[in-house]
C-alpha positions in Angstrom: 27.7 -111.2 27.7 28.2 -111.1 23.4 30.5 -108.6 22.8 29.3 -107.5 18.9 31.8 -105.3 17.4 31.2 -103.7 14.3 32.9 -105.9 11.3 35.4 -104.5 9.2 37.9 -105.6 6.9 40.8 -103.6 8.1 41.3 -104.6 11.8 39.7 -108.3 11.4 41.1 -109.1 8.3 42.9 -112.2 9.6 39.7 -113.2 11.3 38.5 -116.5 10.9 35.5 -118.5 12.6 35.9 -122.5 13.4 33.1 -123.6 11.1 31.7 -126.6 13.3 29.3 -127.5 15.8 30.3 -129.4 19.2 28.3 -130.7 22.1 30.2 -128.4 25.2 29.1 -124.8 22.8 26.4 -122.6 22.5 25.0 -125.5 20.3 23.2 -127.0 22.8 20.0 -126.0 22.1 17.1 -128.1 22.3 14.6 -125.6 20.4 15.7 -123.0 18.0 13.9 -119.5 16.2 13.1 -119.9 12.8 11.8 -118.0 10.0 9.2 -118.8 7.1 12.1 -117.8 4.1 13.7 -121.0 5.6 11.1 -123.5 6.1 11.4 -125.1 2.9 14.9 -126.3 3.9 14.0 -126.6 7.8 10.5 -128.9 7.3 12.7 -131.8 5.6 14.8 -132.1 8.9 12.7 -130.9 12.2 9.0 -130.1 13.7 8.3 -126.6 12.8 5.8 -125.0 15.9 4.6 -121.6 17.2 5.5 -120.3 20.4 4.6 -117.1 21.9 7.4 -114.3 22.9 7.0 -114.1 26.4 7.4 -110.4 26.7 5.4 -109.2 23.5 3.3 -112.4 23.5 3.5 -112.7 19.4 3.7 -115.4 17.4 7.2 -117.2 16.6 8.5 -120.0 14.6 10.6 -122.5 16.3 12.4 -125.4 15.1 12.7 -128.4 17.6 16.1 -130.5 17.6 15.8 -132.1 20.7 13.1 -133.1 23.4 14.4 -132.4 27.1 16.0 -128.6 27.9 19.9 -128.5 26.2 19.6 -131.4 24.3 20.4 -131.1 20.4 20.0 -134.6 19.4 21.9 -133.7 15.9 25.1 -133.1 17.4 27.7 -135.4 16.6 29.3 -136.7 19.5 32.4 -136.5 17.7 33.5 -133.4 15.3 36.6 -134.0 13.9 35.4 -135.8 10.5 33.4 -132.8 9.3 31.0 -130.0 10.7 29.3 -131.7 13.8 26.3 -131.7 12.4 23.7 -134.6 11.5 21.6 -133.5 8.9 21.7 -132.0 5.9 20.2 -128.2 6.5 21.5 -125.7 9.8 18.9 -124.0 10.9 20.5 -120.7 10.3 20.1 -119.2 13.4 22.5 -121.4 14.2 24.9 -121.6 10.9 25.2 -117.7 11.5 28.0 -118.3 13.9 29.0 -115.3 16.1 27.1 -112.8 13.4 23.8 -110.6 13.5 23.2 -108.3 11.2 22.6 -104.3 12.5 22.2 -100.8 10.3 24.1 -97.7 10.0 23.2 -94.5 8.9 25.0 -93.3 5.9 25.1 -89.4 4.6 22.5 -88.6 2.1 21.5 -92.4 2.2 19.8 -93.6 5.2 20.1 -96.7 7.2 22.9 -99.7 5.9 22.3 -103.0 6.9 26.0 -104.1 8.6 27.4 -106.9 10.0 28.5 -107.4 13.5 30.3 -109.4 15.1 30.7 -111.2 18.5 34.5 -111.5 19.3 33.8 -113.2 22.8 32.5 -115.9 20.8 34.9 -119.1 20.9 34.0 -119.8 17.4 36.3 -116.7 16.9 40.0 -117.3 15.8 43.1 -115.8 13.9 44.6 -119.1 13.8 42.3 -121.8 12.5 39.1 -121.5 10.6 37.4 -120.1 7.4 38.8 -116.6 6.6 36.3 -113.9 6.3 38.1 -111.6 3.9 40.3 -112.7 1.2 44.1 -112.0 1.0 44.4 -109.0 -1.1 40.6 -107.3 0.4 37.0 -108.6 -0.5 34.8 -110.9 1.2 35.6 -114.2 1.2 32.8 -116.6 0.4 32.0 -117.7 3.9 31.4 -114.6 4.9 28.9 -113.9 1.5 27.2 -117.0 3.2 26.9 -115.8 6.0 25.1 -112.5 4.5 23.5 -114.2 3.0 21.8 -116.3 5.9 21.4 -112.8 7.3 19.6 -111.7 5.2 17.2 -114.6 5.4 16.9 -114.4 8.5 15.8 -110.4 8.4 13.6 -111.2 5.5 11.9 -114.0 7.4 11.2 -112.0 10.9 9.1 -109.2 8.5 7.3 -111.8 7.1 6.7 -113.8 10.0 5.1 -111.3 12.2 2.9 -110.6 9.7 1.9 -114.1 8.5 1.4 -115.2 12.2 -1.0 -112.0 12.4 -2.9 -113.3 9.8 -3.2 -117.0 10.8 -4.8 -115.7 14.2 -7.2 -113.7 12.9 -8.4 -116.5 11.0 -8.2 -118.8 13.9 -5.8 -121.4 12.1 -3.6 -121.7 15.5 -4.7 -123.7 17.7 -2.2 -125.5 21.1 -0.6 -128.4 20.6 1.0 -130.9 24.1 2.7 -134.1 23.0 3.0 -136.4 25.3 6.7 -138.8 24.5 6.7 -142.5 26.0 10.7 -143.4 25.5 11.7 -147.0 25.0 13.6 -146.8 28.6 10.0 -146.0 30.0 11.1 -142.1 30.8 8.0 -139.7 29.7 8.0 -136.7 28.4 5.5 -133.3 27.5 6.2 -130.9 25.2 3.8 -128.0 25.9 3.7 -124.7 25.5 3.4 -124.8 21.6 0.9 -124.4 19.0 0.3 -125.5 15.5 -1.5 -124.7 12.7 -5.3 -126.4 12.8 -5.4 -128.1 9.7 -8.7 -129.2 9.5 -9.9 -125.2 9.9 -7.3 -124.4 7.3 -9.2 -127.1 4.8 -12.3 -125.3 5.4 -11.3 -121.8 4.3 -13.5 -120.4 1.6 -12.2 -119.4 -1.5 -10.9 -115.7 -1.4 -9.2 -116.2 2.3 -7.1 -119.4 0.6 -6.3 -116.7 -1.9 -5.3 -114.2 0.4 -2.9 -116.7 2.0 -2.0 -118.0 -1.4 -0.8 -114.2 -2.5 0.9 -113.5 0.5 2.8 -117.0 0.1 1.4 -117.8 3.8 -0.6 -121.1 2.2 2.7 -122.9 1.5 4.5 -122.1 4.8 1.1 -123.6 6.5 1.7 -126.7 5.1 4.9 -126.4 5.4 5.0 -126.4 9.3 2.3 -128.9 9.3 5.0 -131.5 6.9 7.6 -130.7 9.1 5.6 -132.4 11.8 6.4 -135.7 10.6 10.1 -135.2 12.1 8.9 -135.4 15.6 8.6 -139.4 15.2 12.2 -139.1 14.0 13.6 -137.2 17.1 11.9 -139.6 19.2 13.6 -142.6 17.4 17.1 -140.3 17.5 16.2 -140.1 21.2 15.6 -144.0 21.8 19.0 -144.9 20.0 21.0 -143.1 22.2 19.2 -144.9 25.7 
């Protein structure tokens, strides 16, 4: 279980984060959540699909990193010569490492965003990694990077909830099943996913297209569709390891 505590520059002055990804850690995920605020970067590397949250039944976007359970094809077998991630962009939900954003009441100001850190994460260290705070006070460049990532996730989650409801109202979401045949004869089926129906999107009238465009949702829909070409890249990556 994670052990999240409020991050502060006194108690955690010497805290560092091992900013690497490896096959032996929590980075071994075949599917990770993603948000519209990072779709531009995600769609260059990973397929983006929708799933339904098991509890709320609300749609949420995911990026596919592998074909089988606990298979991340973007992890390098050897992280000693770099970050251990074989792509130009790491999904924010993974790149954030042991951090999450929360809120704390400020007298006379209301709730204010704050950062929590998982002190039981294997990426936490006092001996190696990137420092969170500067020697004489202030946030390190790495912590500022983490703050931006958490902001991206938080803002994206707010946009996503509204966007997927609009997609659903316009009947743009359709179920998706993908059958994959690998070169060694193995067969895999990706089921339980949803995508944007390209034909229905193209047939929308001007009023609904304008509504999507003004909200920024039209670009997101096309980015999701464009990302699906990366599914073939995943299959090629998988075949190269057989």
